[in-house]
C-alpha positions in Angstrom: 54.2 33.5 124.4 54.8 33.9 120.4 56.7 37.5 119.7 54.7 39.9 117.8 58.0 41.5 115.8 61.6 40.5 115.3 64.8 41.9 116.2 65.5 42.9 112.4 62.7 44.9 112.6 63.3 46.9 115.7 66.6 47.4 113.8 65.6 48.8 110.7 62.9 50.8 112.6 65.9 52.3 114.8 67.8 53.2 111.6 64.9 54.9 110.2 64.6 56.8 113.7 68.1 58.2 113.2 68.2 59.1 109.4 64.7 60.2 109.0 64.5 58.5 105.4 64.1 55.2 104.4 67.0 55.8 101.7 69.3 57.3 104.3 68.9 54.2 106.5 69.1 51.7 103.8 72.7 53.4 103.0 73.6 53.1 106.6 72.7 49.4 107.3 73.4 48.1 103.6 69.7 46.9 103.7 67.3 47.2 100.5 64.9 50.2 100.9 62.1 48.0 100.1 62.7 45.8 102.9 63.1 48.6 105.2 59.7 50.1 104.8 57.9 46.4 104.8 59.5 46.0 108.3 58.4 49.9 109.5 55.3 48.6 107.8 54.7 45.4 109.7 55.4 46.9 112.7 53.0 49.3 112.5 50.1 47.0 111.5 51.0 44.4 114.2 50.7 46.8 117.2 48.2 49.0 115.5 50.3 52.2 115.7 51.6 55.0 113.6 55.0 55.1 114.1 56.2 58.1 111.6 54.9 61.1 110.3 55.7 61.0 106.5 55.9 64.2 105.5 57.4 64.6 101.3 59.8 67.7 102.2 61.1 66.3 105.5 61.2 62.8 105.2 60.1 60.6 108.4 59.4 62.1 112.1 58.7 59.8 114.8 55.1 60.4 116.2 54.6 60.4 120.2 54.0 56.8 120.4 57.0 55.9 117.9 59.4 58.0 120.1 58.0 55.8 123.2 58.8 52.6 121.1 61.8 53.5 119.7 63.3 53.7 123.8 62.1 50.2 124.2 63.3 48.7 121.0 66.7 50.1 121.7 66.8 48.7 125.1 65.7 45.1 123.6 68.5 45.4 121.2 71.2 46.3 123.7 70.0 43.2 125.6 70.1 41.5 122.6 73.5 42.1 121.6 74.8 41.9 125.4 73.0 38.3 125.6 75.4 37.5 122.6 78.5 38.9 123.9 77.5 36.7 127.0 77.7 33.5 125.1 80.8 34.6 123.6 82.6 35.3 127.1 80.9 32.0 128.7 82.5 30.0 125.3 85.7 32.2 125.1 85.3 32.4 121.6 86.4 35.6 119.8 83.6 35.9 117.3 80.8 38.0 115.9 80.0 41.7 114.8 82.7 44.6 116.1 81.7 48.2 115.5 84.7 50.0 115.6 85.1 54.1 115.2 87.5 56.2 114.0 88.8 59.8 113.9 88.7 60.6 110.2 91.9 62.7 110.1 94.0 59.3 110.4 91.3 56.7 109.4 93.1 56.0 106.5 96.7 55.9 107.9 95.5 53.4 110.6 92.4 51.4 110.5 93.0 48.8 107.5 95.9 48.0 108.5 95.3 47.2 112.0 91.5 45.8 110.7 93.6 43.3 108.1 95.9 41.8 110.7 93.0 41.6 113.4 90.6 39.7 111.1 93.7 37.5 109.9 94.0 36.5 113.8 90.0 36.1 114.7 88.6 35.1 111.2 85.4 34.6 113.1 85.0 38.6 113.9 83.3 41.0 111.5 84.4 44.3 111.8 82.4 47.4 110.5 84.5 50.6 110.3 82.9 54.2 110.5 85.1 57.5 109.9 83.6 60.3 112.3 84.9 63.5 114.2 85.4 63.3 117.6 82.0 64.9 119.1 80.0 62.5 116.5 82.4 59.3 118.3 81.3 60.3 121.6 77.5 60.2 120.5 78.0 57.1 118.7 79.6 55.4 121.8 76.6 56.5 123.7 73.8 55.4 121.6 75.9 52.0 121.4 76.3 52.3 117.5 79.8 51.6 117.6 81.8 49.5 120.6 85.2 51.2 120.7 86.9 53.8 118.5 90.4 55.0 118.1 90.9 58.9 118.3 92.7 61.4 120.0 92.4 62.4 123.7 91.0 65.8 122.8 88.1 66.6 125.2 87.2 63.4 126.8 84.0 63.1 128.7 84.0 61.6 132.1 81.6 59.0 130.9 84.0 58.0 128.3 87.3 55.8 128.8 90.6 56.5 126.6 93.4 53.9 126.9 96.5 55.7 125.3 98.7 53.8 122.2 100.8 56.4 121.2 102.2 60.1 121.6 102.0 62.0 118.4 103.7 65.5 118.8 102.5 68.3 116.3 104.1 69.2 113.1 103.6 72.3 111.5 103.4 71.6 107.4 104.2 73.8 104.7 105.1 74.0 101.0 108.8 73.4 100.3 108.9 77.5 98.7 107.5 78.5 102.5 109.6 81.3 103.9 109.8 78.9 107.1 110.7 75.4 105.3 114.8 75.8 105.7 114.1 75.6 109.4 114.6 72.5 111.8 112.3 73.5 114.2 109.4 75.9 114.2 107.5 77.8 116.9 103.8 79.5 117.0 105.5 82.8 117.4 107.4 82.3 113.9 104.4 80.9 112.2 102.4 83.4 113.7 102.3 86.2 110.6 101.8 83.7 108.4 98.3 82.5 106.8 97.0 79.4 108.4 95.1 76.6 107.3 92.6 75.2 110.2 91.6 71.7 110.1 87.9 72.8 111.2 86.8 69.8 113.5 85.2 69.8 116.9 87.9 69.5 119.6 90.7 69.5 116.7 90.5 73.4 115.7 90.5 74.3 119.2 93.5 72.2 119.8 95.7 73.6 117.4 94.7 77.1 118.1 95.6 76.6 122.2 99.4 76.6 120.5 99.3 80.6 120.4 97.3 81.5 123.9 100.7 82.1 125.0 101.2 84.9 122.9 97.8 86.8 123.7 96.8 86.5 120.2 95.2 84.7 117.3 96.7 83.4 114.3 95.9 84.7 110.8 93.4 82.0 109.7 93.2 82.3 105.9 91.2 79.1 104.7 89.3 76.0 106.8 88.7 72.8 106.0 87.3 69.4 107.4 89.1 67.2 104.9 93.1 66.2 105.5 93.7 65.5 102.2 92.2 69.3 101.1 94.4 70.8 104.1 97.8 69.0 102.5 96.8 70.0 98.8 96.5 73.7 100.0 99.5 74.0 102.0 101.8 71.9 99.1 100.3 74.7 97.0 101.5 77.5 98.8 98.0 78.9 100.5 99.5 78.5 104.2 100.6 76.3 106.8 98.6 73.8 108.8 99.3 71.9 112.0 98.8 68.5 112.0 100.1 65.0 114.2 100.2 62.8 112.0 102.1 62.6 108.7 101.3 60.3 105.4 103.9 57.7 104.9 105.7 60.1 102.2 105.8 64.1 102.1 103.6 64.2 99.4 100.1 66.1 99.0 97.3 63.7 97.3 98.1 66.2 94.3 101.7 65.0 94.0 103.2 68.2 95.1 105.8 67.9 98.4 105.4 69.0 101.7 107.5 70.2 104.7 106.8 68.7 108.2 108.8 70.8 110.7 108.3 69.8 114.4 106.7 72.1 116.8 108.9 73.8 119.8 107.6 75.9 122.7 104.5 75.0 124.8 102.6 72.8 122.6 101.3 69.6 123.7 101.5 66.0 122.1 98.5 64.1 121.1 98.0 61.0 122.5 95.9 58.5 119.9 94.2 55.5 121.7 91.2 53.9 121.9 88.2 55.6 123.7 85.2 53.2 124.6 82.0 53.4 127.4 80.6 51.9 130.2 82.1 48.1 130.2 82.7 47.5 127.2 86.3 46.5 128.2 84.7 43.3 129.7 83.4 42.1 126.3 85.8 39.4 124.6 86.1 40.7 121.3 86.6 44.1 122.2 89.6 43.0 124.8 91.1 41.2 122.1 91.0 44.3 119.9 92.0 46.4 122.6 95.0 44.2 123.0 95.5 43.6 119.4 96.2 47.5 118.8 98.5 48.0 122.0 100.8 45.0 120.3 100.3 46.2 116.3 100.1 49.9 116.4 103.6 50.9 116.3 104.0 48.2 113.3 101.9 50.2 111.7 104.1 52.5 108.8 102.9 55.7 109.7 104.0 55.3 113.7 107.1 52.7 113.7 109.2 55.8 115.5 106.7 56.2 117.7 106.8 55.7 121.7 103.8 53.3 122.8 102.2 55.0 125.9 101.5 53.2 129.3 98.5 51.4 128.7 96.4 53.3 131.7 93.0 55.1 131.4 93.0 59.1 131.0 91.1 60.8 133.8 89.3 64.0 132.9 89.3 67.4 135.1 86.4 69.3 135.8 86.2 70.9 132.5 85.9 67.5 130.5 89.6 68.1 129.2 91.7 64.9 129.2 94.5 65.2 131.8 
């Protein structure tokens, strides 16, 4: 029986469905817009279906037939990936594509170094990396858009496994002229009366705000930002203090101004940096090799040379979905 479609056509169709636009799909999968448009048109002609409603202001929206077609297309694509992985496992070859997600707050400090060393060791592996916030990481794992993710143990859902790699205690980050900058350590109680710069990302914001729970009060939030580089520059320029778990390799903001990092004292929880994955992905040979590489190499990255490794065990979840 000859097939009426190709896996590439299904891949392009799924990308357009996800992005709602041929242009955005083109940017996401790095394929030209005409090629994607032609693939979708060929599918529609072959099956005699209208897969999208084309609205000028709202892009492309899947029709009812398109939504049904998408469900089955994802199954076919998933099985194709599994077939490739089965072949690799049987042959014992660490090769093929590996999609790695990373929490955007520390991606620049971690991923390039780990990726370079891994690809040097396994040159037949092609890594694609994507920077996401915590909620987007969970969704990308569930949709099989990424195989693994480097992230923190924040709000880990029951269906996702977390393998800790390194423990990262929190710091208060501020300018050298901040009234508390002379202290060796600082507590949430001491910080409370000063303006706070909040890293406003899903799960991250809640984590930092929890440092003030025992005080029965909220901090004075002066600014919110989703960008770690902006956060550092705001702190260095005296707009307030911020809380972080990773430090740059030198205590300087992106605009060149100096920063101070004070260890936090009191009832504050350290963060665990580790690997998140879903289902039986850990059994895939390439994923298994990447996990082992991270365990062996994470402390060799400059950002974490003085940190302690964590025992390699999965983190369980409580009934509220938070990591134990």
